[in-house]
Structures are given as C-alpha cells and as structure tokens.
C-alpha positions as CSV (number, residue, x, y, z in Angstrom):
1,M,14.0,-21.2,20.5
2,S,12.6,-17.8,21.8
3,N,9.1,-16.9,20.3
4,N,9.8,-13.5,21.3
5,A,12.6,-12.6,18.8
6,Q,12.3,-9.5,17.0
7,I,14.9,-8.5,13.5
8,T,14.6,-5.3,11.3
9,I,16.1,-5.7,8.3
10,F,15.7,-3.2,5.2
11,W,14.4,-4.4,2.1
12,E,16.9,-3.8,-1.4
13,S,15.6,-3.7,-4.8
14,R,17.2,-7.4,-4.8
15,A,15.1,-9.0,-2.2
16,E,13.8,-12.1,-3.0
17,V,11.7,-14.5,-1.6
18,R,11.9,-18.6,-1.9
19,S,9.8,-21.1,-0.6
20,G,9.4,-24.9,-0.4
21,V,6.7,-27.6,-0.1
22,P,5.9,-30.4,2.3
23,P,7.3,-32.3,3.8
24,L,9.7,-29.5,4.9
25,A,7.0,-26.6,4.0
26,S,9.4,-23.4,4.7
27,L,9.3,-19.8,3.7
28,Y,13.1,-18.1,2.9
29,I,13.3,-14.2,2.9
30,D,16.3,-12.8,1.6
31,P,15.8,-8.9,1.9
32,A,19.2,-8.3,0.3
33,G,19.0,-10.8,-2.7
34,M,20.1,-14.6,-2.6
35,S,22.4,-14.8,0.2
36,D,23.7,-11.2,0.5
37,G,23.9,-10.7,4.4
38,A,20.8,-11.4,6.5
39,H,17.9,-13.3,5.9
40,M,15.0,-15.2,6.8
41,S,14.2,-19.2,7.4
42,L,10.4,-20.0,8.5
43,L,9.7,-23.5,9.1
44,F,6.7,-25.4,10.9
45,G,7.7,-28.1,13.4
46,N,7.1,-31.4,13.1
47,E,4.0,-31.4,15.5
48,M,2.2,-29.2,13.1
49,T,-0.7,-30.5,11.0
50,L,-0.9,-29.9,7.0
51,S,-4.1,-28.3,8.1
52,E,-2.5,-26.0,10.6
53,Q,0.3,-25.0,7.9
54,V,-2.3,-23.8,5.8
55,V,-4.8,-21.6,8.3
56,I,-1.1,-20.3,8.7
57,A,0.1,-19.5,5.2
58,D,-3.2,-17.9,4.4
59,R,-2.9,-15.4,7.8
60,V,0.6,-14.8,6.1
61,L,-0.5,-14.3,2.8
62,A,-3.0,-12.0,3.5
63,G,-0.5,-9.5,5.9
64,V,1.4,-9.6,2.9
65,Q,-1.5,-8.4,0.6
66,R,-3.1,-5.9,2.8
67,W,1.0,-5.1,2.9
68,R,1.7,-4.7,-1.1
69,D,-2.0,-2.7,-1.1
70,G,-1.1,-0.2,1.1
71,I,2.4,0.5,-0.4
72,A,0.6,0.3,-3.7
73,E,-2.2,2.9,-3.0
74,A,0.6,5.1,-1.6
75,A,2.5,5.0,-5.3
76,D,-0.7,5.4,-6.9
77,R,-1.9,9.1,-4.8
78,Q,1.9,10.0,-5.1
79,R,1.7,9.7,-9.0
80,T,-1.5,11.2,-8.6
81,T,-0.4,14.5,-6.6
82,E,2.8,14.8,-8.8
83,D,0.5,14.8,-12.1
84,E,-1.5,17.6,-10.2
85,L,1.3,19.4,-9.7
86,A,2.7,18.6,-13.4
87,A,-0.2,20.3,-14.4
88,A,-0.8,23.1,-12.6
89,R,2.4,24.0,-13.6
90,A,1.9,23.6,-17.5
91,E,-1.3,25.8,-16.8
92,I,0.6,28.2,-14.9
93,A,2.7,28.3,-17.4
94,R,0.0,28.8,-20.5
95,L,-1.3,31.7,-18.7
96,K,1.7,33.2,-18.0
97,G,2.3,32.6,-21.8
98,E,-1.0,34.4,-22.8
99,T,-0.3,37.2,-20.2
100,D,2.8,37.9,-22.1
101,E,1.7,37.9,-25.5
102,E,-1.2,40.4,-23.8
103,A,1.5,42.9,-22.8
104,D,3.8,42.8,-26.2
105,Q,0.3,43.8,-27.9
C-alpha cells in the first residue's frame, strides 16, 4: 500500500459518511452519496491498538471540526455582508423616496 496516494473528489449535496466500530473500525466517505461514484474507505491495520485508533480518530475529528467551523464562519460573513448590502439598498431607496417627495412639494 502506498502512503503517498492523493485523490480529489468534489462534495455533492447528498454526501454521506458512515463508520464502523471495532474489531473493524472504519470510516467510509461518499462525497456524492451512498454508492454513487467515488468513495473512500479508511481502515486501521490489524497491528494498531485501540488506544492508537482513538488518538488518530481524535486528530481526524479535530481537523474536520476546524474545517466545518471555517465554512460556518465564511457563511456567517457572507450573510452579514448580504444583510448589510440589503439594509444599505433599503436606506438608499428610503432617502430617494424622501428626496422625490420633497421635489413634488
């Protein structure tokens, strides 16, 4: 087995992740949904102790949590920007309406 394998798969909205517990602790990632295209199966070797598996699982969990938090922060920033833009447009429309009313008087 090569430890240098690299693959790139794009996530789709119906992506799934499944897992199994010892004695065959596993993590299955299906970016396009269950059994629809490429997927990854991550398994521990027989020589790896349960304690080592927990350390690795904690490291993976921390990385996925950072990834998720970064996406959530970007989404919040985007929503805030969109909300501020909508508020600015509403204020411009209000001011324009006031200006139009003054011109009519």
